[in-house]
N, C-alpha and C positions, 0 to 999 in steps of 0.2 A: 504494499498499500506507499502511495507517496508522500510526503511529508507535507500535511497544508500548509498554503504557503498565510503565512503572518500578514496581519494590516496595520494598513499606515501606522508608523508610530515615530516618535522625537527621536534624533541621535545629535552626541553632544560631538561635535567635529572641528579636532584642534587645528584653525589655521595656519599661512606662515607664519606668519605677522608673529605667531604666538599665541593671540588671546582664541576662547574658544566659543562656534554658535552654534544654536541650534538647527539641525536640518530636516525636514521628512524623508524617510525614508519608507518608497512603498514596494517594495521585490530590488527587482536591478534600480529603478529609477529613486533619482534624489530631486530635491526640492529645496533652495536655499531659505531661511527667513528673513535673514540679514539680523536674528538677534542673538543677544550673547548671553552666558549662560546666567547673569542675574534676572535676563526678563524671560524667562520660565513661560507667565502669563501669556504673555502675547503673543510666545510660542507657538502655544495650545489653543490657543485662538484660531491661529493659523492652518495649522492642523485638522479641527472644526472645520472651516473654510474649504481645506481639502475632501476632504472626506464630502460636503454638503454637496462639494460643487462636483464629486465624481461618482456618487450616488445616483442613480436613475431608478425609478422602481418600476416593475413591471407594467403594463396591461393588460397582463393575461388570465384566466379566469383557469388558466386548464396549472392543476397540479403539479404537471412533468417541465412546466416550463418557468413558475413560479419560484425566485428563490427565494431560502431560508431566508439571507438577510432583511428581506420586504418585511418579515415576519417580525423580525427584532427590530427592526427599526420603529416601528407601526408599536411596538411595546413599548416600547422607549422613549416613545412618542408620546403614545396617549395614555400610558398605563401607572407607568413607574413615577410620573410626576405626583399620580394623585395618590399613594402610597404614605406613609406615616413615617416610613423609611427608607426612602428610596436607594440611599447609599448600596446599603447590602443586596438591593434586588439590581439594581446597575452593575456592583460584583459583578454574581455570575451569570449577566447578557456577557460581560466582558470576558469571559471566561469561554464562553462558549461560538465566540466569533474567530477563530483558527481554524477549529474544525467543520463549520456549519456553513457558514455563511456565504462558501461559493457551491452549495451543495443547495438542490432545489425540493422544494415542501415533497414531492415524492417518495424523494430515498428515503424518509423521515420513517422509522420503522424499524424492527426489533433487533435483528441485527446490526444495524446501525447504530443503535444507542448501547448493543454492549459494545462496539468496538470502541465507541466513547469513552464507555465506564475503561475500558480498558487502558486506555491515552493517559485518562486524567490519572488512573490507581500508579501506571507507571512512571506520574511525573511526580507521586508524592501526597497529591490530595488524598483524605479520607472518603471512606464511601459514601457516608454521611454526604459532604459535599460536592460529591457525585452525581448523590441523588435528586438534591437541592436543583441543580443545572439543571439540571433534564426534567423537572417540573417546572423550572423559569423556561425553558422553551417550548415544551408540551402546552401552558398558557399561552406565550406567545402566537405559536400557533395555530391553535380553535380559535384565539380573539381577533386575527388577523384574516382568518379562512371564514369568521363567521360575518367580519364587518364587507366582505367585498365580495359573501357568498359562494364562494368556493365550494368544490364539491367535495369533501378534505375534513377528514377527522384522524387530528393525532394519537396516536396511540401506543406508547414507548415500553419499552424495559426498562424497569424502575430497577439499578442494587438495593438489593434489602436493608431495611432500615436496622441501623446498629443498635444496639444496646445501649437503651440508656441508666447509669446508675447515680440515684437521687441522693446526694452531699448534701447535708443539711447541718450543722453546728450544735454541737451540744452547746449545755447555756456554761460549760465551763473553756471550753473551746471560745466561745462568743467573748468571753473574759478577759479570755489571752490576749485573743485578737485586737479588745479594746487598749486593754493595758501597754500593748506593744506601738497601737499606733499614737498615743499620747508621750511612750517614754521614749520615740523619732522625733516625734513634733508633728504627726503629719492630724495636727488634731480632723480637717476635712475628712480624713474617715474615718476616724473614731465615730464623728457625728454620721458620717453614710452609715457606719455598722449600726451607729442603737438606732437610727430612724430603721432603718430596710428590717431588723428583727421585731420592732415592736407593733413596726404598720403592713409591712408584706408587702410594698411600692417598688415597681422597680427601679433601674439607680437610672433611669437615662430622669426617670422624674423627680428624682432624689436633689440628682445636679440641679436640674433648674428650679428647685423649692425657693420665693422668695418672701421676706420677711413685709412687704407689703403688697395690696390687692391688682394682682397682674390679671388682661384678660389672653396672655399669650402665653401664661406659665402655671404652676399649680404657684401655692401662698398659705403661710400658716395663719390662721388667725385666733391668737391668743386668744381676744378677748372674752373670742363665745367659743372656745376651744375646737376648733375644727379644722381641718388640713385638708385643705381644697388640690386635687393631683392634677390637674388642667384647669389652664384658663376658659373663661367665661368665650371666647374666642375659637379655641382650638376646636380642631374635627376630632369629633367622636368614631374611635375603632373600634376593630375587634379586640383588642386589648384594654378590655376598664378599663376608667381611674375613676372610683367614684367617690367622693366627699368624704370623709371617716371622721368619727369626732377622734381627738387625743387621745391617744392610754396615759394612764394614770401614773406609768415608768417613765412614759417620756417628758413629758407635761415640763417637772423641774429641769431636765436637760436644756428645752426647748427656751424656755423662760429666764434662764442663764447664760444661757447663746446668746441670745438674742440681746442683752443688758451689756454682754462684750462684747457685741457687734455695731453699737455705735448706729450714724447712718450706713454701715453697710447695707444693700439692698436683697444679698441673695443668701441662704441659709449655709449653703458650701460651696468655700471660696478660698483661699491662699490669698492671704497679706491683702485684704479686700476685693482680691481680683474673681470673678466664676470662672469654672473651670468646664474645661470639655471636656476633659480629662484625669482620672487619677490612673490608670495603669501604673506609670510607673512606683510612683509612692504606691498605691494597693501589693503589685509581689511582693516590694520591702518592707514592706509589713508583716507580709502570710508570712514570707521567709524569717522575719525576728521572727513568728509568732509560732514557728517549726510546724504550720499547718503544708497542707497539701499540693501542690500545684490543681488540683478540681475545685481548690477554693479563690471560685470566681465572686465578679460582684452579684449575680445572677442568686448563689447560694444564701443570699439574705432573704429573698423574699419566699425558696423552698424553707429555709428556718422558721419563718413568722408561721406558714402554713404547717407545718409540722409540730412546732409549739401549740400552734392552737387545737389539733385536732387531737391531739393527746388528750386535750383537759375537758372536751367535747361530750356527752351524754346521752343526748337528745337530737331526735328532725331536725327540730325547731334552731337548735342551735349550731348542727350544723350548716343548716341554708344560709343562719346568719353569718356565718365565718365565709363562708364563698362569697355570703354580701361583698363583704366587709375585706374581703382582697379581691373583689373583683374578678371572680371565676366561676362557671357555670359548677351547680354540684354535682354534675355528674362529672367534671374531673377531678378537681376536689376529692372524691371518693374511691377511680381511679388510680390517683396520683399517690394518693396520700392516707387513703382509706387505709392500708394493710397497719399504718402505723396505731393507728386505733378501732381497734377488730369486736369491741362491744357494743359496734352498730349495728353489727349480726346480730345482737343475743338472742333478740322477740324473735328473730324465724327459726335459730337456732331451737330453741322452747318448745317453741310450736311443731317444728319435725318431731323430739322429740318424745310430745306426748299421746298419751290412746287418746282415740277418739273419745267425747263424753267425758274425759277427763276432767 
């Protein structure tokens, strides 16, 4: 099988005068941008213009004549911008381009999807990543064919979903993690941990929390004792972010942090500046606490759900916990139900009783 051609991309080339400039490489073709190393943003704009100029969508409705690139371009243009987190989906689509862009829609079948999976695994990606990329491809093609009324339904062979391990923190691990953050001066990480384990809020929403009412992000209302996970103008997605009462164990921490922060707007900050990422500080703190690499920020949400479900006893409490976390009761039971088997006790007793007993 011939090696797939790489898409047009930027390369840094050194000129005779010694300065390095960006060029657009498309197969054997090179196009100068005139942009120096520091002018990457302008070079990327020229690359985007080059791709737009080069791209000519097909006007055929025959699956044998329509390139997959048309479907991917339609997906990127019409669907990805509507997502709450478009960067992840855009990453999956970019991984699809080298293998699929020059193929036609009719070539999408089980054998070609198996070949793609084999190539991606050989490149070192995990099975779950290849599966997610193929799902994006299938969605893109089906969406495009439905829009253009092309008589084709994309069905791909997906690699098996990997077994996921539910990692959550014990109370002693959580305490050790918080102490490590404070010892290292990573107080923003300590705040994230405390908010995460007591509210189950996703890490992205925690990072955007503010002390003042905001329409484009969540905020803390200490006067009324409510934590708003999203702003009024933010779009509601499948990842629900309901407003919740501030937990009693968390409230004293929030009150103290607000006094310390003064005029600072964001709850999670470093020297008064909001943070886009806490990756480095998180890893260093985790290592200092001697916790395993599986302890990622989402583990805080798992921890809140795991602690909560171990203390509920009735169906009403289960539903209340699910509502608090912003997930369905089915998901709560499917993922965390094994941590509290007592909710099956009534059914177990019914099976064990004799009729009429």
